[in-house]
C-alpha positions as CSV (number, residue, x, y, z in Angstrom):
1,X,-0.1,0.2,-0.3
2,X,1.6,3.4,-1.0
3,X,1.7,6.5,1.1
4,X,-1.2,8.5,-0.7
5,X,-3.5,5.5,-0.4
6,X,-2.5,5.1,3.2
7,X,-4.2,8.5,3.4
8,X,-6.7,8.7,2.1
9,X,-8.0,5.6,3.5
10,X,-7.4,7.5,6.9
11,X,-9.4,9.8,5.9
12,X,-11.9,8.0,5.1
13,X,-12.6,6.2,8.0
14,X,-11.9,9.5,10.1
15,X,-14.1,10.4,12.5
16,X,-17.3,13.0,11.6
17,X,-18.4,16.0,13.5
18,X,-21.3,15.0,15.2
19,X,-21.6,18.5,16.7
20,X,-22.3,20.1,12.5
21,X,-23.9,18.0,10.5
22,X,-22.5,18.0,6.7
23,X,-23.3,20.6,4.5
24,X,-25.6,20.3,1.9
25,X,-23.9,22.4,-1.0
26,X,-20.2,24.3,-1.5
27,X,-21.7,27.8,0.8
28,X,-22.6,25.5,3.3
29,X,-18.9,23.6,3.3
30,X,-17.2,27.6,3.2
31,X,-19.3,29.0,6.1
32,X,-18.1,26.3,8.9
33,X,-14.5,26.3,7.4
34,X,-14.6,30.1,8.1
35,X,-13.7,32.2,10.9
36,X,-14.6,35.4,10.6
37,X,-15.1,35.8,6.6
38,X,-18.3,35.4,5.0
39,X,-19.4,33.5,2.0
40,X,-20.8,36.3,0.2
41,X,-17.7,38.7,0.4
42,X,-16.1,35.8,-2.0
43,X,-18.9,36.2,-4.5
44,X,-18.1,36.9,-7.8
45,X,-20.1,38.9,-9.6
46,X,-20.7,38.0,-13.0
47,X,-21.1,40.5,-15.7
48,X,-18.5,42.2,-14.2
49,X,-15.9,39.9,-14.4
50,X,-16.7,39.1,-17.9
51,X,-16.9,43.0,-18.7
52,X,-13.3,42.7,-16.7
53,X,-11.9,40.2,-19.3
54,X,-13.2,41.8,-22.6
55,X,-11.7,44.8,-21.5
56,X,-8.2,42.7,-20.7
57,X,-9.3,41.1,-24.6
58,X,-9.4,44.6,-25.6
59,X,-6.2,46.1,-23.9
60,X,-4.3,43.8,-25.5
61,X,-6.0,43.9,-29.3
62,X,-4.9,47.7,-29.0
63,X,-0.8,46.4,-27.4
64,X,-0.9,44.4,-30.6
65,X,-2.2,46.6,-32.5
66,X,0.4,49.6,-31.8
67,X,3.2,46.8,-31.9
68,X,1.4,45.7,-36.2
69,X,2.4,49.2,-36.9
70,X,5.6,49.8,-35.5
71,X,7.1,46.9,-37.2
72,X,5.4,47.7,-40.7
73,X,7.1,51.9,-40.4
74,X,9.9,50.2,-39.2
75,X,10.2,47.9,-42.7
76,X,8.9,50.3,-44.8
77,X,12.3,52.6,-43.5
78,X,14.1,49.5,-43.6
79,X,13.0,48.9,-47.0
80,X,10.1,50.7,-48.2
81,X,9.9,52.0,-51.9
82,X,9.5,56.0,-50.6
83,X,12.7,58.2,-50.8
84,X,13.9,57.6,-47.0
85,X,14.1,54.3,-46.7
86,X,17.6,52.7,-46.5
87,X,17.7,50.5,-49.5
88,X,16.3,53.5,-51.8
89,X,19.0,55.7,-50.2
90,X,21.4,53.1,-50.7
91,X,20.1,52.2,-54.1
92,X,20.7,55.4,-54.9
93,X,24.1,56.8,-54.0
94,X,26.8,57.9,-56.5
95,X,29.5,55.3,-57.1
96,X,32.9,55.7,-54.9
97,X,31.3,56.8,-51.8
98,X,30.5,55.2,-48.3
99,X,27.1,54.9,-49.0
100,X,27.5,52.4,-52.4
101,X,30.1,50.6,-49.7
102,X,27.4,49.9,-47.5
103,X,25.1,49.2,-50.4
104,X,27.6,47.1,-51.6
105,X,28.2,45.0,-48.2
106,X,24.6,45.4,-46.9
107,X,22.2,45.2,-49.3
108,X,20.9,41.5,-48.6
109,X,21.1,42.1,-44.8
110,X,19.1,44.6,-45.1
111,X,16.4,43.0,-46.9
112,X,16.7,39.9,-45.1
113,X,16.0,41.9,-42.1
114,X,13.1,43.2,-43.4
115,X,11.5,40.1,-44.5
116,X,11.4,38.4,-40.7
117,X,9.7,41.5,-39.4
118,X,7.1,41.5,-42.6
119,X,7.1,37.8,-41.3
120,X,6.9,38.7,-37.7
121,X,4.1,40.9,-38.3
122,X,1.9,38.7,-40.4
123,X,2.2,36.0,-37.5
124,X,1.3,39.3,-35.2
125,X,-2.1,40.0,-38.1
126,X,-2.7,36.2,-37.5
127,X,-2.9,36.6,-33.6
128,X,-4.6,39.5,-33.7
129,X,-7.3,37.3,-35.7
130,X,-7.9,35.0,-34.1
131,X,-8.3,37.2,-30.7
132,X,-11.2,38.9,-32.2
133,X,-12.7,34.9,-32.9
């Protein structure tokens, strides 16, 4: 016989206090075990709790949308089609300049980084869609 079965057998054979009848439901059992608190102190209002959960989810969605926006903006900054993007400026750099040296050595790394960030953004968008379900 292992330790658990011995303990379980002991609990089954334990004397029941005859002064207090067995509780009929959880609320009565809770009232018998509490010294100063009342069972009503532990009541949770279901609607209020659901509203808190909905508010928490809405806050998470808002934060996630902010992350997606920032990542997308940074991807455009790295590898966008606008004139201010790093790749556009490096591609338009005249020969024999530092920008041309940077373009030669870092063009692939910048493209790879932008692709990885775009993938992260798309994954976050997938999570955002699953939040709305």
